[in-house]
Each structure stands twice: as C-alpha cells, then as structure tokens.
N, C-alpha and C positions, 0 to 999 in steps of 0.2 A: 500678610498673604504672599506666598511665593509667586514670583513672576512666571507666568506660564511659558513665555518664550524662552526664558532661561532654563526651565525644566525640560522643554523639548530638546534644547541643545545639549543638556546634560545627559538625557536619555540616549540621544544619538551618539554622543561621545563615548558613553559607557559600552554601548553595543558594538560600535565600530572600532573603538580603541584609539581614536584620533580625531582631530578636527579636519573636515574636508577643505582642502585648499586648492585643488586642481580641477580643471575641466576634464571632460572625457578625452578630448584631443590631447591635452597636455599629459595626461596619465599614460595613454597608449604610446605616445611618442617617447616619453621618458623610459617606458618599459621595453621599447625596442620594436614595436609594431607600427606598421604603416596605417594610414587613415582607414583604408578599406578593411584590413584585417582587424583593426581595433573596433570598428563598428560591428563587424561580424561577431567578435568576441562578446561585446555587450549584449547583442541580440541573443546569442546562444545562452548566455547566463540569465537572460530574462530581464535585463535592466533597461529602463526607458532611456531615451536620448535626453540627457540633461542640458544639451545645448551649451551655452556659455556659462552656465551656473557652476560654481565650485562644489561639486558633489563627490569628489574622489580625493584620496590621500596617498600617503606613502605605502600603505598596505596594499592598495590597488595596484600600485606600480610593481610591488614585489610579486603579486599574483600574476601580472602580465609577464614579468621576467621568467616565472616558472614555465608559462606556456611557451615562451620564446626558446627557453633552454631545451625543452622536450623536442621541439622541432629542429633546433640547431644540432643537437646531439644525435639525431636520427633514432630516438627511442621509439617513437611512433610517427607515422606520417601525419601531415597537416589535417587530412580529412578525419582521421581517427581522433586527433586532439580536439577538434571542434565537436565531434559526436560525443566524446566523453564530457566535454564542457557543457553541452546542451543537456545531457542526462543529469549532470550535477546541478545545473541551474533549475531545471524543472523539479527535481527532488527536493532541493533546499527551499524553493518557494512554497511547495506544499507543506513541508515540515514547519516552516516559519508560521504559516497561517494556522496550522494545527496547534502549535505551541501557544500562540496568542489566544486562540479561541478557548484553549484548555484552562488558561489562568484567568479568564474573564470572570468566572464565578467567584474566585477568591478575591479579586480586586473589588467587585461589587459588594461582596459581604464585608470586607474590611472598611470600605467607605461608609456603608450603611451603619456599621457598628461603631463608627467614630474612631477606628484605629488608624485611619489615613485621612489626610486633609482633602485629597481629591484622587481621581483615577490616575492622573498623571504623576502625582507624588508617589502613589503606591507602585506604579509601573517602574519608576526610577529605583525605588527600594528593592523591588523584586529583581531587577536587572543587576543591581549591585550584589545581591545575595546568591543568585543561582547561575548567572551567565558563565563564570569561569568553570564551575563544576559541571554544568551541562555540556560545555564544550569538550571536556575530557570524556564524558560519557558518550558523546556523539562519536568521537574518534574510536573509542572502544567498540561500540556497536557496529560501526562501519567495518572495522577490521574483522570482527567475528563473522559478519554476513559475507564479507569478501572471501574469507577462508572457506565458508560453507559453499559459496557459489563456485569457487575453484575446485573444490572436492567433487561437486556434482558434475562439473565439466570433465574432470579426469575420469570419472566413473563411466562416462558415455563411451569411452574407447578411443582408439587411436585413429579411426577412420575419419578423415576430414569432414566428410558429408554428414557425419553424425553429430558434429560439435554443436550445431544450432538446431538440429532436428532430432527428436527422440520420441519414443513411445511413452505416453503418460496417461493417467486417468485424470480427466478434467471434471471438476465438480462445480455446480451452480446452485447456490442456496438462495431462494427467493421468498420474500415475505408475501403472504396472501393479504388481500384487502388493504394494502398499504395506502393506496391513493385515498380511499374513503376515510381511513383512520387519520391520515395526515391532514385532511380538510377539516377534521373536527378538533384538532389539537392546536394550541398556541405554539409559538416558535420555540419556547423553552422546552415544552413537553415533547415536541417533535424531535428536537435535537437530542434530548435525553434518550428517547426511544431508539433512534438510529445508533447512538453511541453504545447503548446496552446490547443491541443486536450484534453490532460489529465486534464488540469486545468478546461476547460469548462465543460467537462463531470462530473468531481467530484463535481463541484459547483452545478450542476443541481441535481445530485444524493443526495447530502447532504440536499439540500433545500426541498426535498420531503420525508425526513426521512429515506432514504436508506443508505447503507454502501458500499463503494468500497472495494472489496475483493483483487483485484490486477489489476495492469495496465501492459499491455504486449506490449507497444510501439504503435502498431496500433489497440489495442483493450482494452476494460475495462470490467471487470467482476464485477457485483454488485448484491446486494440482497435487498429485501424489504419484510416485513411481510404482506404488504397490496397489493393485485394484482392491484387494481385501482391506487394506488400511484405509483406502478412500471410502469404502462402504461403511466401515466402522465409524469413520468420521461423520458421514452423512446421517447415520442412525443416531449418533450422539448429538448432532446438531438439532435434530428433531426432538430428542429427549430434553435438551437443555433450553430450547427456545419455544417449541410448540406447546409445551406443557405450562408455560407461564402466563398468568392472567394479564400481566402488564404488556405483553408482546403479542403481535398477531401470530396466526399460524404460519408455518414455514413449509415450503416445498423444496425438495432437493433432488437433483438429477445428476447422473454420472455417465460419461462416455469415454471410451479408451481408444487411443490411436496415436498416430504421428502428429506432433505439434512442432511449430517453429517458435523459438524464443527470440524476441527482438524488443529492444527498448524497454525492458522490464515487463513485457507483456507476452502472452502466448497466442498463437494464431493457428488455425487449422480446422478441419471438419469436426473433430471431437468437441472443440469449444462451441461451435454453432449447434451441434447436436445436443449437447448438455443444456444449452439455453432453451432450445425448442422443447426438449422433454420436460424441463421444469415448468413450462407453461401449461402442459397437459396433465401434470401430476395433481393428485388430490392433496388437500391440506394435510400436513404432518405425515406425508408419505415420501418414500424414496423410490425413484425410477432409475433403471440402468439400461444400457444397450446390451446387445448380445455379446459384444467383444469383452465388455467388463464381466459379464456373467461367466464367460468361458474361463476367465482368469481367477475365479473364486475357489474352485475345488469343491470338495464335499464336506459336509459336517457342520459348518458354522452357520450357514445362511439358508433360509427358505426362499425360493424364487418361483414366481408364477408369471407366465407370459400373458399379456393382455391383448385384446383384439387389435388388429392393425388399424392405424389411422394415418391420414396424410400429414406429413410434417414438411413445411416449406423448405425446398432445397434438397429433401431427402426421399421424396416419394412416400409410399406407404411403409410405415415402421411399426413393428410390434414391440412396445415398451415392455420391460420386465420389472415387476414390483418385487422388492427384496425386503426381508425382515430377518431378525435374529431367530435362529431355530430354538424352539422351546426346549429347555433343559440343557442347552449348551452352556458350558462354563468357560469363559475366556481365560487365557493365561494371565496371571497377575503380573503386571509390569510396573516399573517405577516411573510414574508419570506425574507431572504437577497437578495439584488439586484444582478442580474447576469451580467457578463461582456457583453458589446455590441461589 
C-alpha cells in the first residue's frame, strides 16, 4: 500500500515543480519585496497566509522578481501591477477548481474499475500525464484571447473615453423552473444539467461572434457588438436548449446601449435591462428592447411590441418579442457544428 503522505507530497511536487522550503516572508524578501508589499501580493493572488510554514520555493521567488522588475523598469505603475495580479489570481483559482471538478468523474471511474489504487494515486498519475501539456495549452489560449481583446480595444477607436465604454448588445439567457428542478435532482444530475446548459449556450454565443461574460449556474450573460448577431444567438439558444427534454425551458432577453468593461465584467443600464426583461419573458421566447429592435433592419426578423409593464429601475417598458421571419433564408457561413 502506497503511503498517502508520500503521495500527497509527490502530487504537490509534480504540480509545483519543486519542494516548498521557504516561508512567505522569506520568499518575498528574497524576491525583493518588503513585508507589506509581499502580503499585498499574496492577497492579490488569493493565497492564504501560510505563517511560518514552508509553503513556497524558488519558483515563487522568481515570480516575485518578475513583479519587482515590472515596477522597477516602469513598465506599469504599482497599482496596475497589483490589479493585473489580482485578475490573474482570481482567474487561475476559478480555472483550477474547474479543472479538478472536471477530472473527478474520470478519477472515480478509474478507481471503481480497479484501474487505480486510490483517488490519490490516480491524481498523481493524471498530473504526470497532462500537467506539462495543459500548461502549454493554457499559454496558447491566453495569447489567443489576449490578441482578440486587444483587437476589440483597437476597434473602439482612438477616443480615450471610448476605450472602456462602448455600445454593445447585452444578452441574458435564463433557465425557467430551475429552482424547482434543482430541488428534485441529486448533486451529480444537477451538476450535469448546469454543465450541459452552459456548454450549449457558450457554443452558440461563440459561433455568432459573441463573448460569454459570466455563467451563473442557471443563467449566462453575454455580449455582441452586432444587434442582429445577438438576436440570432438568442433564437439559437432557445432552439438548442428549450427544445431538449433533459433541460428546462429557457428565456432570453437583449438590450443595447453603452456598457463599461471592468475586471472582465460589463456594467451599465443594458445589463440591468436585459436581466429585467428575461424575468418577464415567456419560456422559450426572446425579448428585446427598442434600441436593439432599431438596429435589426428589415427582412430577417418579425417583431411585435407587447403591452408596457413596470420594470424596476426603468419605469414602464414595452418589451418587443422577436422571431425569425418565416421563409427567410439566412446566409450560409462557416461556423463550427453545435451539439445535438
């Protein structure tokens, strides 16, 4: 029987690439940061205070030296360094949790089938097999998304005020009856339902040139710079989710206007209006506001204004229901196939 303590140490060594030999204070001082800045860095990255325990190593020192060099060489100011660090810490923490949750099923199946001695043994073997490859994939994906984000920023124009504030169509896709359904499901089934919903929604959103801002379990918030593409997205989300027996019905709402991008999120009246409209939409229907409707042009969509109703923070609003015009044939474009 393999010693569990040794396996834990082996797993940590494989993932960290070294044995931890330094305390947090020793690592920050060797990297060139003072005590206060060092504590601020660990908090920004989301790491707990390990106290006097040896929880860090030479790679931690190298990471701190990178932070120090950016501030020393005046590449960015100190406030920007720590803002970027906080974004990195929060993103990596979520990614790590997502990765671990994703491989749980494989670990459980391998243990149950006798292909692994224990969960810990299987975790060590998975770390040995995929960690180096996934690290390369992580860097590739980050560079691709960074290039796309830079291109979006450049497309906004040269006016400084436009760089973080721009006009977008915001979409909010919300599952109906989710609370009642979740109460009737066990944890495994609930997790599978949420993952299925998010996967299908994000595939549709990406295929129409949109971006997922965040997933909230029973809802997905997305944006698109083109109102017509956003409406196509919404209608296709209904088609791919609302028609499936294993998923609840879905309600989608869109609103267009100026939004501010901060911390990987978007803020502004269109975000709030899309959320409010989704709450009054009928199941498997798409509602839009009048600004979105004005940007659609003629021919592709049928629209019908509904009676005005009070929406918190917006007064009386007349939602507009939208559907694909009968007989309309969309242009064929090269898009990735969506799940069936």
